[in-house]
C-alpha positions as CSV (number, residue, x, y, z in Angstrom):
1,M,-134.0,-103.1,92.7
2,N,-136.2,-101.2,90.3
3,Q,-140.0,-101.6,90.6
4,D,-140.3,-103.3,87.2
5,L,-138.0,-106.1,88.3
6,A,-139.6,-106.4,91.7
7,T,-143.0,-106.9,90.0
8,K,-141.5,-109.6,87.7
9,V,-139.9,-111.4,90.5
10,E,-143.1,-111.4,92.5
11,A,-145.1,-112.6,89.5
12,F,-142.6,-115.4,88.9
13,R,-142.7,-116.6,92.4
14,R,-146.5,-116.7,92.4
15,L,-146.5,-118.9,89.3
16,H,-144.6,-121.5,91.3
17,E,-147.1,-121.6,94.1
18,A,-150.0,-123.5,92.5
19,G,-151.0,-125.0,89.2
20,C,-148.7,-125.8,86.3
21,F,-147.3,-123.5,83.7
22,V,-145.1,-123.7,80.6
23,I,-142.0,-121.6,80.4
24,P,-140.7,-121.8,76.8
25,N,-137.1,-121.0,75.9
26,P,-136.2,-118.1,73.6
27,W,-132.6,-117.5,72.5
28,D,-132.8,-113.8,71.4
29,V,-135.0,-110.7,71.7
30,G,-137.1,-111.6,68.6
31,S,-137.9,-115.1,69.8
32,A,-138.7,-113.8,73.3
33,R,-141.2,-111.3,71.9
34,V,-142.9,-113.9,69.8
35,L,-143.3,-116.2,72.8
36,E,-144.6,-113.4,75.0
37,G,-147.1,-112.4,72.3
38,L,-148.4,-115.9,72.2
39,G,-149.5,-115.6,75.8
40,F,-146.8,-117.4,77.8
41,R,-146.6,-116.0,81.3
42,A,-142.9,-116.4,81.8
43,L,-139.9,-117.3,79.7
44,A,-136.5,-119.1,80.3
45,T,-133.4,-118.6,78.2
46,T,-131.7,-121.6,76.6
47,S,-127.9,-121.9,76.7
48,S,-127.9,-124.1,73.6
49,G,-130.2,-121.8,71.7
50,I,-128.1,-118.8,72.6
51,A,-124.9,-120.6,71.7
52,W,-126.1,-121.7,68.3
53,S,-127.3,-118.2,67.5
54,M,-123.7,-117.0,68.2
55,G,-122.0,-119.7,66.3
56,C,-120.8,-121.5,69.4
57,A,-121.3,-125.0,70.8
58,D,-123.5,-125.2,74.0
59,N,-121.7,-124.2,77.2
60,R,-119.0,-122.3,75.2
61,V,-120.4,-118.8,75.3
62,P,-118.3,-116.6,77.7
63,L,-119.9,-115.2,80.8
64,E,-120.1,-111.6,79.8
65,Q,-121.6,-112.4,76.4
66,A,-124.1,-114.8,78.0
67,L,-125.1,-112.1,80.6
68,Q,-125.5,-109.5,77.8
69,R,-127.9,-111.8,75.9
70,V,-129.9,-112.4,79.1
71,R,-130.0,-108.7,79.9
72,D,-131.3,-108.0,76.3
73,I,-134.0,-110.7,76.5
74,A,-135.2,-109.7,80.0
75,A,-135.4,-106.0,79.1
76,A,-137.4,-106.7,75.9
77,V,-140.4,-108.4,77.5
78,A,-142.8,-107.6,80.2
79,V,-143.0,-111.2,81.6
80,P,-140.5,-112.7,84.0
81,V,-137.4,-114.4,82.5
82,N,-135.4,-117.2,84.1
83,A,-131.8,-117.4,83.1
84,D,-130.2,-120.8,82.1
85,F,-127.0,-119.9,84.0
86,E,-125.4,-123.3,83.2
87,G,-122.9,-124.2,85.9
88,G,-122.5,-120.7,87.2
89,F,-119.6,-120.2,84.8
90,A,-117.2,-121.5,87.6
91,V,-116.1,-124.6,89.3
92,D,-115.5,-123.5,92.9
93,A,-118.3,-122.2,95.1
94,E,-116.8,-118.7,95.4
95,G,-116.7,-118.4,91.7
96,V,-120.4,-119.4,91.5
97,F,-121.1,-116.8,94.2
98,T,-119.5,-114.0,92.3
99,N,-121.1,-114.8,89.0
100,V,-124.6,-115.4,90.4
101,L,-124.3,-112.0,92.2
102,A,-123.6,-110.4,88.8
103,A,-126.5,-112.3,87.2
104,A,-128.9,-111.2,89.9
105,T,-128.6,-107.6,88.5
106,S,-129.3,-108.6,84.9
107,G,-133.0,-108.2,85.1
108,V,-133.9,-111.8,85.5
109,A,-136.6,-113.1,87.9
110,G,-134.9,-116.5,88.3
111,L,-131.9,-118.5,87.3
112,S,-130.7,-122.1,87.4
113,I,-127.5,-123.7,88.5
114,E,-126.6,-127.2,87.3
115,D,-124.1,-129.8,88.5
116,S,-122.6,-131.0,85.2
117,T,-118.8,-130.6,84.7
118,G,-118.5,-130.8,80.9
119,D,-116.1,-133.7,81.4
120,A,-117.5,-136.9,79.7
121,G,-115.4,-139.1,81.9
122,D,-116.6,-137.5,85.2
123,P,-119.8,-135.6,84.2
124,L,-121.1,-134.6,87.6
125,F,-119.5,-132.5,90.3
126,A,-118.8,-134.5,93.4
127,F,-121.8,-134.4,95.7
128,E,-120.4,-132.1,98.4
129,L,-118.9,-129.7,95.9
130,A,-122.3,-129.6,94.0
131,V,-124.1,-128.8,97.3
132,D,-121.6,-126.1,98.2
133,R,-122.0,-124.5,94.8
134,M,-125.8,-124.4,95.4
135,R,-125.3,-122.9,98.8
136,A,-123.1,-120.2,97.2
137,A,-125.7,-119.4,94.6
138,R,-128.3,-119.1,97.4
139,R,-126.0,-116.8,99.4
140,A,-125.4,-114.6,96.4
141,L,-129.1,-114.2,95.6
142,D,-129.8,-113.4,99.3
143,E,-127.1,-110.8,99.4
144,S,-128.4,-109.2,96.2
145,G,-131.7,-108.5,97.8
146,T,-133.5,-109.1,94.6
147,G,-135.6,-112.1,95.5
148,V,-134.5,-113.9,92.3
149,L,-135.8,-117.5,92.3
150,L,-133.1,-120.2,92.4
151,T,-133.6,-123.5,90.4
152,G,-131.3,-126.4,91.3
153,R,-130.6,-128.8,88.4
154,S,-129.1,-132.3,88.5
155,E,-128.0,-133.4,85.1
156,G,-127.3,-137.1,85.5
157,F,-130.0,-138.2,83.0
158,I,-128.6,-136.1,80.2
159,V,-124.8,-136.7,80.8
160,G,-124.8,-140.5,80.9
161,R,-125.6,-141.0,84.6
162,P,-129.3,-141.9,84.6
163,D,-129.5,-142.9,88.3
164,L,-132.8,-142.0,89.8
165,A,-131.8,-142.5,93.4
166,E,-128.7,-140.4,93.0
167,T,-130.6,-137.7,91.1
168,I,-133.2,-137.5,93.9
169,R,-130.4,-137.5,96.6
170,R,-128.9,-134.5,94.8
171,L,-132.2,-132.6,94.3
172,V,-133.2,-133.1,97.9
173,A,-129.8,-131.7,99.0
174,Y,-130.1,-128.8,96.6
175,A,-133.5,-128.0,98.1
176,E,-132.0,-128.1,101.6
177,A,-129.2,-125.8,100.3
178,G,-131.7,-123.2,99.3
179,A,-133.0,-124.0,95.8
180,D,-136.5,-122.8,95.4
181,C,-137.3,-125.1,92.4
182,L,-135.8,-128.4,91.4
183,Y,-135.1,-129.7,87.9
184,A,-133.7,-133.0,86.5
185,P,-133.6,-132.7,82.7
186,G,-134.0,-136.0,80.9
187,L,-136.7,-137.6,83.1
188,R,-139.3,-139.2,80.7
189,T,-141.3,-141.8,82.6
190,T,-144.3,-141.2,84.8
191,A,-142.7,-143.1,87.6
192,E,-139.4,-141.1,87.5
193,I,-141.2,-137.7,87.4
194,A,-143.7,-138.7,90.2
195,A,-140.8,-139.9,92.4
196,V,-138.9,-136.6,92.0
197,V,-142.1,-134.5,92.7
198,Q,-142.8,-136.5,95.8
199,A,-139.2,-136.4,97.1
200,V,-138.8,-132.6,97.0
201,A,-142.4,-131.7,97.9
202,P,-143.6,-129.1,98.7
203,K,-141.0,-127.4,96.5
204,P,-141.9,-127.1,92.9
205,V,-140.4,-129.2,90.1
206,N,-139.6,-128.3,86.5
207,V,-139.8,-131.0,83.8
208,L,-138.0,-130.7,80.5
209,V,-140.1,-131.7,77.4
210,G,-138.0,-131.9,74.2
211,G,-140.3,-134.3,72.3
212,D,-143.8,-135.7,72.0
213,F,-143.8,-138.0,75.1
214,T,-146.3,-136.2,77.4
215,T,-148.7,-133.3,77.6
216,V,-149.2,-130.4,79.9
217,G,-152.3,-132.1,81.4
218,E,-150.4,-135.3,82.2
219,L,-147.5,-133.5,83.9
220,A,-149.9,-131.3,85.8
221,S,-151.7,-134.4,87.1
222,L,-148.3,-135.6,88.5
223,G,-147.9,-132.4,90.5
224,V,-145.3,-130.8,88.1
225,R,-145.4,-127.1,88.6
226,R,-143.3,-125.9,85.6
227,I,-142.5,-127.2,82.1
228,S,-139.7,-126.0,79.9
229,V,-138.6,-127.1,76.5
230,G,-134.9,-126.2,76.6
231,G,-133.3,-125.9,73.1
232,A,-136.2,-127.7,71.4
233,L,-137.8,-124.6,70.0
234,A,-134.4,-123.4,68.7
235,R,-133.9,-126.9,67.1
236,A,-137.3,-126.5,65.5
237,A,-136.3,-123.1,64.1
238,W,-132.9,-124.5,62.9
239,S,-134.7,-127.4,61.3
240,G,-136.8,-125.1,59.1
241,L,-133.7,-123.2,58.0
242,I,-131.6,-126.3,57.3
243,D,-134.4,-128.1,55.4
244,A,-135.2,-125.1,53.2
245,A,-131.6,-124.3,52.5
246,R,-130.7,-127.9,51.8
247,E,-133.4,-128.1,49.2
248,I,-132.1,-125.0,47.4
249,A,-128.5,-126.3,47.6
250,D,-129.3,-129.9,46.5
251,T,-132.1,-129.4,44.0
252,G,-132.2,-125.8,43.0
253,R,-135.9,-125.7,44.1
254,F,-137.6,-123.4,46.5
255,S,-140.8,-125.3,47.6
256,R,-139.9,-125.4,51.3
257,L,-140.1,-121.6,51.4
258,A,-143.8,-121.7,50.4
259,G,-144.9,-122.8,53.9
260,A,-143.0,-120.1,55.7
261,V,-144.8,-117.8,58.1
262,P,-145.7,-114.6,56.3
263,F,-143.3,-111.6,56.5
264,A,-146.0,-109.4,58.0
265,E,-146.7,-111.8,60.8
266,I,-143.0,-112.1,61.8
267,E,-142.8,-108.3,61.7
268,R,-145.8,-108.0,63.9
269,R,-144.7,-110.6,66.4
270,A,-140.9,-110.1,66.7
271,S,-140.5,-106.4,66.5
272,A,-140.8,-103.8,69.2
273,P,-144.3,-102.3,69.5
């Protein structure tokens, strides 16, 4: 492992030891550089944001293309990057092992593995398989010798299975299987978030914020260690594009362009130094 990556991995692990930090989600090199320049101490890729930028639906980008985008983002910034590694791009544990081993050499300081199947009728992997998949990811990272941080995700609240007890059961099992950080996207109430934090303590918890329902201070007071925004920044960027383009297409007017960030600022923030 090169010294630059070792430094990023160490810095990323330190961020999880105390306090609360925001880890926003870029989808390409330009957005990553903008976020780094705004002072964020770590970044996390977004599978949906990457997919949309490539003209795909979420969870439809092939493994090698996803890895290449992650490599590009990680190499473009000096801060640690966590990879949204979806479900490990495999169903069986050995497939997860193989793919996580490949991801461990992509320059990331962390990666996440989730337990959603993509099947609306049966949206979560069976409990034992989900735990085996997390163990496989842990084994791969250990064998890589990189120290890359593993986040275990349980997706019930965003795939139609908002069962807090089952979510906690899974997160506790993922922690025991070797996940360093735990994450249940879709939690929104103080009671839900506090219950998860307490259940997996002292391991750190990531909370997803995709709208205006809380603040950094409120989440920090609950003991949340890490806050991400998933595809929300990508959605905000797409909103600006769609709104401005729709006005042109529908009315022939260009007023929405007047509020755009100046050309020079984007040049300064998004391009290489």
